[in-house]
N, C-alpha and C positions, 0 to 999 in steps of 0.2 A: 525497601521496595514492596509495593503492594501487588500481589499476583491476582489476576482476575480470571475466573473460570469461563471458558467459552465452550459452546456446544460443538459437536463435530460438523465439519463443513463438507458438503457434497463434493465428490471428486469428479473432475472432468476427464481424468486419465483412464478412459475406457477404450477398448478396441473399437475401431470403426468398421462397419460393413463395407465401406468403400475402399478400404486398403490405405496404405501409407502414401501412395502417389498423389491422390487428390488432396490429402491433408497437407503434404509438402507444397503442392501448388498453391493452396490457399494461403499458407504462411508466406510464400514467396511473393504473391500478389499483394498481400497485406503490407509487406515491407517494400513494395514497389521496386523489386529487383528483377531484372531480366534473366532468362535462362542462361544467356551467355555470361553475364556478370557473375551469377552464382557459380557457374562452372569454373570460371577463372579463379574465384575466391577459394573454391574447394579443391582445385587441382583436378578437375574432371573435364568433360566436354559437354557442350550444349546438347548434343545428340543423346548422350547418356542421361542427362537431366530430363530431357523430353521423354525418353523411354521409361524412366522411373515414374514420372508424373502420370503417364497414360497407362501404367500397369504392364507395359511390354517387357520391363526388366525389373526384377526383384532386387532392391538395394541391399547391400550387406549391412549388418549392424553398425559397423564402423562408418559407412557412408551416411547412414541416417543421422548418426550423432554429429558427423562433420557438417552436414548440411544444416542441421538444427543449430549448431553453434554459429555458423555464419549468418543464419536468419534470425538469431537472437530469440529463439523459441524458448519460452519459460520452461523450467525444469519439469514441472508437472506435465506439460504437454509433450515433452520429449518422451516421457513414458508412454503417452498415448500413441505417439508415432511408432515406437518400438512394438507395442502390442498389436497395432494395426498391420505391421509387417510380419507378425508371427514370432517376434522375439520377446524375451522376458524383460520386464521393466528394469532399468539400470539404477534409478534413484529411489531410495526408500523414503517413507514419510514417517519419521520417528516422532512419537509424542514428546512434548517438551519436558514432561515429568519422568521420562525414561532415564535410568542411571547414566546412559551414554551421553546424555545432554548436560551432565553436571558442569563441565567446563564452560559451556555456552551460558547456562543460567547464572553461574557465578560471575562471569565476565559482564553480562548484561546488568546484573544487580549492582556491581561496582560502578558501572557507567552511570546508571540512573541515580544512585546515591551520590556519586561524585558531582553530579550536575545540580544537586540541591544547594540553595533553596529555589532554584529555577525549575520550572515544570519540564518533565520529560516522560515519554511513554513509548511502549512497543505495541505495534498492531500487526495483524496478519493481513492476508491479501484482500479481505473484505472489511478491513478496518475494525474488526473485533479486537478489543484491548486485551493484550496478553499480560502486560505488567505496566505499572506506573509508579512514580515516586510521590513524595509528600507535596511537591509543588503542584502536581495535578490534583491531589486530594484537596488542597486549599481552594483551588478554583471551583471545585464541585460542591463546596459548602452551600447548603440550602436547596440543592437540586432534589426533587421528590424521589423518595426511595424506589418507587416503581421504575423509574428511569435508570436506576443504578443496579438493577437486578441483572445477573449474568444471563446471556452473553452481553456484556457492555460494549456498545458500538460507538466509536469515536465520532463518526459522521452523524449518526442519528442523535447522539447526545448534544453535539455542537449546534445543530440546526433545528432541533425540535423546539416548538414554541414554549414548552415548559422546561426546556433544558437550559443551555447556555445562551441561546439566541437572544433573549430579551436583554442580556447583559452586554452583548457585543455592540459597541457604539458604531462600528463601521460594518454592520452585518451584511449589507447588500454587496459591498466589495469583497468581504471575506467569504461570503456564500458563493459568489461568482468564482473566486479562486478555487474553492474546494470542488465545486461542480466541474470546472475545467480540468482539474487534476484527475477526477474520476473519468471524465470523457477521454483523456489521453490514455489512461490505463485500459479502458474498454476497447479503444481503437487498436491497442497492441496485443490484447489478450482476449481469449474466448472465455468469458465468465458470465454466465446467466445470473449468478448470485450478485455480482457487482452491478450489473445492469438493473436488477430489481431494486437494489439498495439506492442506486442513483435516482431511479424513478420515484421511489418513496420520498427521499429527502428533498428532491426538487419540487415535490408537491406541497411541502409545508408552506404555510402562509409567510409572507415577507412584507415588511412595512413599505409603504410607497416611498419613503425617504428615511434616511438615518437621522438621528438627532443632530442639531446644529453643533459643530465642534466648539469647545470652549477656546478662548483666545490663546491659552497656554497648553492646549491639549497636545499630548505627545504624538509624534508621527515621523519616523525617519524617512529621508528622501531616497535611500538606497534600496529599500524593499518594502513591500506592502506589509504594514504592521497588523497585528491583532490587537485591537483596542477593546479591552474588557473591563467592566466595572467590578470592583471587589471592595466591600465594606466602605462604600462611599467614595472610593478613589478610582481613577481610570489608569489601568496598567497597560503598558505598551510592550509587545513582544514581536520579534521576528523569529520565524521557525526554519529549521533545516532538517532534512530527512537523510538518513544513512541506511544502507543495506550491506549485506555481507558479500565480499568478493568471491567469485567462483564457488558458489555453494554446491555441495554434492548430495543434498537432502532437500526434499520438497518443502518440509516445514521451515528449514532455515532460509531457503530461497525466498519464501514469501513473507519473511519478517521485515519490518521497517521500524527504525528507531527515530522518533521525532523529538527534537529538543527545541525548547523555546528560550531564546536569549532576550534579556531585557534590552529595550531599544532606547532607554533614556535613563539619566541618573536618578530620577525620582523613583522609577520602578526598582532599580537596584537597591536604593536605600530602604524602600518599603519592605521588600522581601527579606532583607537582612535584619530587619528589626521585628519580624513576625515571631 
């Protein structure tokens, strides 16, 4: 496994001068849930939810966490809610190189290595690469060193005109998929850093059309493939993303493991003979 150093990311888990009520109302509206529906989910009353949101009632720590759970508030932002209500943060943000993360690092390393020779990587909430395997290293062959300097960002590297973009034969479709993925995250999370990254990569030049596909060019019908050239061949992958269940740490909550599966026999054969 190749570990990639990343710089510190600004934290949005800061207390708000407005208090926890308006923050909770913002999350409820973002999730398009009524006060009554939230009250029923949380075992409360719509009147109490209203009082909490307007600041007429100070919610208990338990109530904040219960409402946050039902509103699917990210772990980092749950700390912000607690701070705004005058409580201590509940969820730590432990560096990945901390000894307490040994089991996590070991497990992720085994997963990435076990996926070889197929590409796999781990990214954080803003797509900075935390770790990658040799399959990813192979795809990055020939990319300018300046683009590989830490913090290495998966979105930037993929869509940059001097990165992988010129090698992606279905760039327009793949770019649209990545930007839509970021749009969904931005709609669900309050992340100025992610918004800034989206605006940056969306501004990169894109060709008017992709190259005409070869008659036998790979492309599965069940999912959008990544069609990428390597050493004169077109490789076809479909990707899947996994996250950790019920994380109790901000760092772990924001990790995502993306694995690329070969989408045709030719790609399988090529990777196993490298």
